[in-house]
C-alpha positions in Angstrom: 2.4 8.0 -26.5 -1.1 7.1 -27.6 -3.8 7.2 -24.9 -7.3 5.8 -24.3 -10.4 7.7 -23.3 -11.6 7.2 -19.8 -14.5 5.2 -21.0 -12.2 2.8 -22.9 -9.9 2.5 -19.9 -12.9 1.6 -17.6 -14.1 -1.2 -20.0 -11.9 -3.5 -17.9 -14.7 -3.4 -15.3 -16.8 -5.2 -17.9 -15.0 -8.4 -16.7 -17.5 -9.6 -14.1 -15.0 -11.3 -11.8 -12.7 -8.3 -11.9 -15.6 -5.9 -11.0 -16.8 -8.0 -8.1 -13.3 -8.5 -6.7 -12.5 -4.8 -6.9 -15.7 -3.9 -5.1 -14.7 -6.1 -2.2 -11.1 -5.0 -2.4 -12.1 -1.3 -2.1 -14.4 -1.9 0.9 -11.6 -3.8 2.6 -9.0 -1.1 1.9 -11.3 1.6 3.2 -11.4 -0.2 6.5 -7.6 -0.7 6.4 -7.0 3.0 5.9 -9.5 4.0 8.6 -7.7 1.7 11.1 -4.2 2.7 9.9 -4.9 6.3 10.8 -6.4 5.3 14.0 -3.4 3.2 15.0 -1.0 6.1 14.0 -3.0 8.6 16.1 -3.2 6.3 19.1 0.6 5.7 18.9 1.1 9.4 18.9 -1.3 10.1 21.7 0.2 7.3 23.9 3.8 8.4 23.4 4.1 11.8 21.7 7.2 10.3 20.1 8.2 10.4 16.4 10.4 7.4 17.1 7.4 5.3 18.2 5.6 6.3 15.0 8.6 4.8 13.1 8.5 1.7 15.3 4.8 1.1 14.6 5.4 1.6 10.9 8.3 -0.8 11.0 6.2 -3.4 12.9 3.5 -3.1 10.2 5.8 -3.3 7.2 8.9 -5.2 8.2 7.4 -8.7 8.2 7.1 -8.3 4.4 10.9 -8.5 4.1 11.0 -12.1 5.4 7.5 -13.4 4.5 6.6 -11.9 1.2 9.0 -14.2 -0.9 7.3 -17.2 0.7 3.9 -15.7 0.0 5.0 -15.3 -3.6 5.9 -18.9 -3.9 2.6 -19.9 -2.3 0.8 -17.7 -4.8 2.5 -19.5 -7.7 1.6 -22.9 -6.4 -1.8 -22.5 -4.6 -5.3 -21.4 -5.6 -4.9 -17.7 -5.2 -8.6 -17.2 -4.4 -8.5 -19.7 -1.6 -5.2 -18.1 -0.2 -6.9 -14.6 -0.3 -9.8 -15.9 1.8 -7.5 -17.5 4.3 -5.5 -14.3 4.8 -8.8 -12.3 5.2 -10.1 -14.5 8.0 -6.7 -14.3 9.7 -6.8 -10.5 9.4 -10.2 -9.9 10.9 -9.0 -11.2 14.3 -6.7 -8.2 14.9 -9.0 -5.2 14.6 -11.7 -7.1 16.6 -9.3 -7.6 19.5 -7.8 -4.2 19.2 -11.2 -2.4 19.3 -12.2 -4.5 22.3 -9.0 -3.5 24.2 -9.5 0.1 23.3 -13.1 0.2 24.6 -12.1 -1.5 27.9 -9.2 0.9 28.4 -6.7 -1.9 28.3 -4.7 -0.7 25.3 -1.1 0.5 25.7 1.7 1.1 23.2 3.2 -2.4 23.7 -0.1 -4.2 23.0 -0.5 -1.9 19.9 3.0 -2.9 18.8 2.3 -6.7 19.1 -1.1 -6.3 17.3 0.6 -4.4 14.5 3.3 -7.0 14.1 0.6 -9.7 13.8 -1.5 -7.8 11.2 1.7 -6.9 9.3 2.7 -10.6 9.1 -0.7 -11.5 7.7 -0.6 -8.6 5.3 2.8 -9.8 4.0 1.0 -12.9 2.6 -2.1 -11.0 1.7 -0.5 -8.2 -0.3 1.3 -10.6 -2.6 -1.7 -12.7 -3.4 -3.9 -9.6 -3.9 -1.6 -8.3 -6.5 -0.9 -11.7 -8.1 -4.6 -12.5 -8.4 -5.4 -9.5 -10.7 -4.0 -11.0 -13.9 -6.3 -14.0 -13.4 -9.4 -11.9 -13.2 -9.1 -10.4 -16.8 -8.0 -11.6 -20.2 -4.3 -11.3 -20.9 -4.8 -8.2 -23.1 -6.4 -6.3 -20.3 -3.6 -6.7 -17.8 -1.8 -3.4 -18.6 -5.0 -1.5 -17.7 -6.3 -3.7 -14.9 -3.1 -3.1 -12.9 -3.4 0.7 -12.7 -7.1 0.5 -12.2 -6.4 -1.7 -9.3 -4.3 1.1 -7.9 -7.1 3.6 -8.7 -9.4 1.5 -6.5 -6.7 1.4 -3.8 -6.4 5.1 -3.9 -10.1 5.7 -3.8 -10.0 3.7 -0.6 -7.0 5.7 0.5 -9.1 8.8 0.1 -12.4 7.5 1.5 -10.8 5.6 4.5 -9.2 8.8 6.0 -12.5 10.6 5.3 -14.3 7.9 7.3 -11.7 8.2 10.0 -12.1 12.0 10.1 -15.9 11.8 10.3 -15.7 9.1 13.1 -13.4 11.1 15.3 -15.5 14.2 14.9 -18.6 12.4 16.4 -17.2 9.5 18.4 -13.9 7.9 19.5 -11.0 6.5 17.6 -12.0 3.0 18.5 -14.9 3.0 16.1 -12.5 3.8 13.3 -10.8 0.4 14.1 -14.1 -1.4 14.4 -15.0 -0.3 10.8 -12.2 -2.6 9.6 -13.8 -5.7 11.2 -16.9 -5.2 9.0 -14.8 -4.3 5.9 -12.9 -7.6 6.1 -16.1 -9.6 6.6 -17.7 -8.0 3.6 -14.7 -8.8 1.4 -14.7 -12.4 2.5 -18.4 -12.7 1.7 -18.0 -11.0 -1.8 -15.1 -13.4 -2.7 -17.6 -16.3 -2.8 -18.9 -14.8 -6.0 -15.5 -14.6 -7.7 -14.0 -17.2 -10.0 -10.5 -17.2 -11.7 -9.4 -17.9 -15.2 -8.5 -21.6 -15.9 -4.8 -20.7 -15.7 -5.1 -20.1 -12.0 -5.3 -23.8 -11.4 -3.0 -25.0 -14.2 -0.8 -27.8 -12.9 3.0 -27.5 -12.9 6.0 -29.3 -11.4 6.6 -28.2 -7.9 9.9 -27.7 -6.2 10.6 -27.2 -2.5 9.1 -23.8 -1.5 12.4 -22.4 -0.4 13.9 -23.3 -3.8 11.0 -21.6 -5.5 11.4 -18.6 -3.3 15.1 -18.3 -4.2 14.4 -18.8 -7.9 11.9 -15.9 -7.8 14.4 -13.6 -6.1 17.2 -14.5 -8.6 14.9 -14.1 -11.6 13.7 -10.6 -10.5 17.1 -9.2 -9.7 18.8 -10.5 -12.9 15.9 -9.6 -15.2 17.4 -6.9 -17.7 14.3 -4.7 -17.6 12.8 -5.3 -14.1 16.0 -5.4 -12.1 17.1 -1.7 -12.7 13.5 -0.5 -12.1 13.5 -2.2 -8.7 16.5 -0.1 -7.8 14.6 3.1 -8.5 11.7 1.7 -6.4 14.1 1.0 -3.5 15.2 4.7 -3.4 11.6 5.9 -3.6 10.3 3.4 -0.9 13.2 3.9 1.5 13.4 7.7 1.1 9.8 8.9 0.8 7.0 6.5 1.5 7.6 6.5 5.3 6.6 10.2 5.5 2.9 9.1 5.6 3.3 7.6 9.0 4.9 10.7 10.4 1.8 12.7 9.5 0.2 12.4 13.0 3.3 14.2 14.3 3.0 16.9 11.6 -0.7 17.4 12.4 -0.1 17.9 16.1 3.5 19.1 16.6 4.1 21.1 13.4 0.7 22.5 12.4 -0.9 22.4 15.9 -4.0 20.6 14.8 -5.9 17.4 15.7 -6.8 14.1 13.9 -9.0 16.0 11.4 -5.8 17.5 10.0 -4.3 14.0 9.7 -7.4 13.0 7.7 -7.1 16.0 5.4 -3.4 15.4 4.6 -3.8 11.7 4.0 -6.8 12.4 1.7 -4.8 15.0 -0.3 -2.1 12.5 -0.9 -4.7 10.0 -2.0 -6.2 12.5 -4.4 -2.8 12.9 -6.1 -2.3 9.1 -6.1 -5.7 8.6 -7.7 -4.8 11.0 -10.5 -1.4 9.3 -11.1 -3.0 5.9 -11.3 -5.8 7.2 -13.6 -3.1 8.6 -16.0 -1.5 5.2 -16.2 -4.8 3.5 -16.8 -5.5 5.7 -19.8 -2.2 4.8 -21.4 -2.6 2.4 -24.3 0.9 1.0 -24.2 3.7 0.3 -21.7 6.2 1.9 -24.0 8.1 4.7 -22.2 6.7 3.7 -18.8 10.1 3.1 -17.2 11.0 6.8 -18.0 7.7 8.0 -16.6 8.2 6.0 -13.4 11.7 7.5 -12.8 10.4 11.1 -13.5 7.6 10.5 -11.0 10.1 9.5 -8.4 11.9 12.8 -8.9 8.6 14.7 -8.5 8.1 13.0 -5.1 11.5 14.1 -3.9 10.9 17.7 -4.9 7.4 17.7 -3.4 8.6 16.3 0.0 11.3 18.9 0.3 8.7 21.6 -0.4 6.2 20.1 2.1 8.8 20.0 4.9 9.7 23.6 4.3 6.2 25.1 4.4 4.6 26.5 7.6 1.1 27.1 6.2 -1.1 23.9 6.7 -3.3 24.4 3.7 -0.4 25.1 1.3 1.5 22.1 2.6 -1.6 19.9 2.2 -1.9 21.1 -1.4 1.7 20.1 -2.1 0.9 16.6 -0.9 -1.4 16.1 -3.9 1.7 16.3 -6.2 3.6 14.0 -3.8 0.8 11.5 -4.0 0.7 11.7 -7.8 4.4 10.9 -8.0 4.3 8.1 -5.5 1.4 6.4 -7.4 2.8 6.9 -10.9 6.2 5.6 -9.9 5.1 2.5 -8.0 2.2 1.5 -10.2 4.3 2.0 -13.3 6.9 -0.4 -12.0 4.2 -2.9 -11.0 2.5 -2.7 -14.4 5.9 -3.5 -16.1 6.3 -6.4 -13.7 2.9 -7.8 -14.4 3.3 -7.6 -18.2 7.0 -8.4 -18.6 7.8 -11.5 -16.5 7.0 -15.1 -17.2 3.5 -16.1 -16.2 4.7 -18.8 -13.9 7.0 -16.4 -12.1 4.5 -13.6 -11.5 3.7 -14.4 -7.9 7.3 -14.6 -6.8 8.4 -11.4 -8.7 5.5 -9.5 -7.3 6.6 -10.7 -3.9 10.0 -9.1 -4.6 8.1 -5.9 -5.5 6.2 -6.2 -2.2 9.4 -6.6 -0.2 10.6 -3.2 -1.6 7.2 -1.5 -1.5 6.5 -2.4 2.1 10.0 -3.2 3.4 11.6 0.1 2.2 9.2 2.3 4.2 9.6 0.0 7.2 13.3 0.7 7.4 13.0 4.3 6.2 10.3 5.0 8.8 12.3 3.6 11.6 15.3 5.8 10.5 13.1 8.9 10.0 11.4 8.5 13.4 14.8 8.1 15.2 16.3 11.1 13.5 13.1 13.2 14.1 13.6 12.6 17.9 16.7 14.8 17.6 16.0 17.1 14.7 12.3 17.5 14.6 10.0 16.1 11.9 10.9 18.4 9.0 14.5 17.4 8.5 14.2 13.6 8.0 11.3 14.1 5.5 13.3 16.7 3.5 16.3 14.4 3.6 14.2 11.5 2.3 13.0 13.7 -0.6 16.6 14.6 -1.4 17.6 10.9 -1.4 14.7 10.1 -3.8 
């Protein structure tokens, strides 16, 4: 396998529109991660229940299962830049209201649940179009590197966001970690005004009924000889392992006897590993052998989670999460890169939507199951079981 130098891999940022878009995307994701940890911690403080952690995760991710295919069809028929802006303005409403309710002491677990369902529904549209827009920001030849670099930026935010959360809770209340997300969405919406897409973004094509296009995309993805089997691997990984992230508030408090700063450290360690995995993929000069790499990475995640669930020392367990994060990123981004480069151009949005269903829908179901099991067995057993399944 030939590889590129880091400098060569980063040349993708020489594409002006890609660089501007990624700046806004990173800022938005930093706010998202700050709020995500805040919501998880609030859910734990309000209930002290692993099951409720699973319910909140389900509420956040489950709308993807129903809505993402429609979002994919919209991404294939609409101006993706305009659709991104629409979902951003719909998103900013939720953290603004949530922060207001927190500061007025009106927040309870049921309001938190409804607010999470709302943002999860908007994100079901937003995630698909965010991924589908990347190939339209760079020349066709740069897509294999632009996709993992997109993940690198995501994982930078995944590291910085929890760090922001950790700093905020050290000096102020959790509500300010939610408020950060309001400003991150507004900044991204402003930055998008300076982005333009390649001409192919607006290329006309014959339109069918949106439900017909949605079904066409599902069928194409499942029956594709290369992508179909990889999606099965992604299902096992998403269902069995990705939900562990949202049980970390319980691990921080119940298992390791620490506070929200421990949650920040564990999430950031996972992000460091994920960043490394995505950087490795960005430095590959070819997609040859990427399917094998993705499957091996899934196995690394399984072994890592079994080890994490078995360790009592907080610092050693946090170190193990670096390897878990590397495996998660390499597996998921490897599959996404193959999807971006292997499917027909006119089918990209809909196939990415299928990827999104698995990527977000799997943890939704897995998290609900893990939370329910953890009510009876404690937090360690469901996480180890998910690793074994993977």
